[in-house]
N, C-alpha and C positions, 0 to 999 in steps of 0.2 A: 504494500500500500504506500502510495506517495502522499505525504501530508502537505496540505496547502494552508498556510497560516496567515491571518490578517487581523489587524486591530482597527475597528471602526469607532469613530466618535461623532455623535450627533447631538444637537441641542435645540431646544425650543424655548422661546419666551411665551408665556401663557397669561392671558388676561383673566386670571382667577387667583384667589389666595392659595398659598402653598398647601393648606390642609385640604382644600377641595381638589387640588391637583393630585395630592397623595391618595385620596380616596378613589379618584378616577383611575389611578395607576394600579391600585391594589384590590379594590372591591370587585369580586367576581361578576356581579351584575353590571357594573360599569365596564369592565374589561370585555364583556360579551358584546357591548354596544360598539366599541371602537376596534375590536380585534381584526376584523376583515380588512385587508389592505386595499381591496377594490370591490366595486358593486358586484362583479361577477364571481366573487369568492364568498362562500358560506363557511362559517366556523361553528362547529358543534363541540360544546364542552362536555366531556365525559366525567371529569373530576376537577374540582377547584377548591383548594384549601390554602388560604393565605395566612400561613403562620410558619415560623422557622421549622423546617422539617416537613412542611406540607407540600403536596404536589398539585400541579395543574396539567391535565391531559386533554388535548383537543385534536379534532380532525379538521383539516382544511380541505374544503371540497370545491372542485371546479368541474363543471359539466364536461364529460368526455375524457377526463383524466383520472388517474388513480388518486385516492385520498392521500394526503400528507399528514402524518402523525407528529404532533409536537408534545414532548414530555418536558415539563419544567419542574424544578424543585427550588423552594425558597431556602437560601442559605443564611441570609441576614436581613432583618427588617428593623430599621430605626425610623420610626414614624416621622414624616415630614423632612427627613434628612437623607436617608440612603436605603437602597435595597440591593441585594445581590442574589442572583439565581443562575442555575445552570439550565441549559436548553439542549435537547437532543431531537433532531429532525430525522424522520425515517419515512420511507415510501415502499410499499409492498414488502415489508420486512427487512429492507436494506437501510442501514444507517447512512444518512446523507451528510450530516454535520453535527458537531458538538460545539457549544459556545458557553462562555461565562459572561453574564450580562450584569453590569453595575450601573445603577441609576442614582445620580446625586441631585438633590433638590435644594433650592435656595429660595428665600423669601424676599419679596420686594414690596411688602404691603398688600395692595390689592392685586398685584401681579406676582408671578413666580417664574422660576426657570428650572428646567430639567436638562441634565447632561447625561447621555447614555453612552457607555463604553462597552463595546462588544469585542471580546477576544475569541476569535473564530478559528476553528479547525475544520476544514472541508475534508470529508472522508471519501465520498464517492466521486465528486467532481468539484470544480472550483465554484464555491457558493458565494463569494464576496459580493458580486454585483447583485445577486438576488437578495442577499441580506440587506445591503444598503438600500435597495428599493423598498423592500418589505418593511424595514424598520422606519425608513423615512415616511412612508405612507401611514404606518401605524402611529407615529408621533404626531403627524398632522391630524389624524383622527382623534388622538388623545387630547390634543389642545382644544379641538372643537367641542369634545364632550365635556371637558373640564369647564369651558367657558359658558356652558349652558346647564351646569350642575349646581345644585343647592345642597349644602351639608349642614345639618343641625345636630348638636350634641348636648347631652345632659348626663351628669353623674347622679344616680338615684341611690339614696341611702337605704337600700334593701337588697337582699340576696338575688342573684341572677335567676334562680328558679322561680322566685315570686314575681319578678318583672316579666319573665318569659310567660309565666302562667296567665298573667293579666292580659297579655297581648294575644295569646293563642286560645283563650277560652271564649267560645262564641257567645256566651252570656255576658261576660265582663267587658269584652272589647267595645261593643256599641255604647256601653255606659260612660266610658271616658274619652272615646275617640272624638277629635275635633277641637277647635279653639274654644275659649271661654264663651259661654252663652249659647253654644251650638248643641244640637242634639241629633241623634241618628234614628232613622226609621228604616229598619232592615226588611228587605223583601225576601232574600234568601242568603244563607251564609254556610260555607263549607271550608273550614280552615285547615286545609291540607294541600300538598302539592297537587296541582291540577284542579283544585277547587276554586271557588269564587265567592265574593261578597258583593251583593248588589244592594245598594241602600241610598237613601236620600239624606243629605246633610241639611238641617233646617236651622236657619240663622235666627238671631234674637228678634228680628223683624218679621219672621215667618217666611222669608224667602227660601225657596227649595233649590238645592244644588245636587242633581243626580250624580251618583258615583258608581263605579264598577271596578273592583279589584280582581284581577286574574292571577292566582298564585302560581309561581314557578317553584323554585327550590325552597324547601323549609328544612333546615338542619337544626335539630333540637338544641335549644339554649345557645345557639350560635348566630343564625341569621334567617331572615325571611325575605324573599324576593317576590315582587309582583309587578304587573303592569297596571297602571292607573288609566282608566278610560273615561272619556267624557260621556257619562251616562251608560246605560245598559247596552253593551255591544257597540258603543260609539267609538270614535277615533281615539287612538292612544295619545294620552297627554304626557306620560312620563314612565320611565323605568325606575322602580323604587326598590331600595333595600334598607333593612333595619338590622343592625348587628348589636350583639350583647356581649360585653366583656366584663369579666369578674375583676374587680380592683379592691382586694382586701375586704371582701364582704359587701362592698357596694357594687353597683352595676353601671358601667358606662354604656349608654345607648347612643348609637349613631344612626341618624335617619338621613339617607342620601337619596337624591333623585336626579336623573338625567332627563331634562325636558326634551320633547320631541323636536322642537325648533328653538332657535335663539330668541325668536319673537315671543314664544310662550314663556320662556324663562324671564325675559324682561318684563312681560306683563304681570307674571306672578310676583316677581320682586317688587314691582311698582305698587301692587295692591296690598303689600305687607305679608307675603307668604312666610318670610323668615319669622316675624313676630308671632304670627298665627300658629306656625309649626311649633315654636318654642312653648306657646301656651298649651298645645296638645301634649307635649312631653311633660309639662307641668301637671296636667290632669292625670297622666299616667302615674307620675310620682305620688300624687295624692291618693290615687286608687289603691296603692299598696302601702298606704300609711306613712309615706316619706315626703309629704308635702311641706 
């Protein structure tokens, strides 16, 4: 075997806070949005565990071509600062390349910067050009996703099991969901992967906002992913994820969402979605006695 080695360095300035960029880089639901390097490519995630020692396995599909398998493993994660992972690409059982990928993040207030260094070993053929093109397109997509993403966080002084239970119990979820003064009227609810929650949010003035959540991955006490639709079977408004991290007996909840368009993100931000979302997390805290 003749080895072909290369080091690639790519960087992007992103018009989003570094915490939002970090979430877009690491959250499986966000990665699924920006992973495909071109519209003709479909990426199917078979496994996605973003923690040190966790793996991500995906299939890259192009019509008329064999699937390309990508296996990645997280070696280091320093939130908002640095990530390191390995990546092995194979096709039809033959390894094509192996790489070490280091991403460094820096904060510039309302904007941020990511520098990605790829140490590449081509195994079957020279992969440098393909890597440069694929990573370049991926980082362009990443920047676009981060710039239309919203990330809300709250540390709740309650065990993770209690917070998770409040979110995944079909009786308790509608009781606290929504900003202050809002209530939920549920039409149907099935809180499992492949399930859905169809409901109306009713504002303090009686105004009705139809909602539809379609649940994707639900990983016990770790994360919930769903699509948010404009009303029952309406157009998609956002891809949403909630993660739950144990912090010495308290629970750090992160609620992230990638809006379908930049215009929808700006509209949501304009009408106070950040403040309203934080109110919702406050109601979650009070529901578990940690208000």
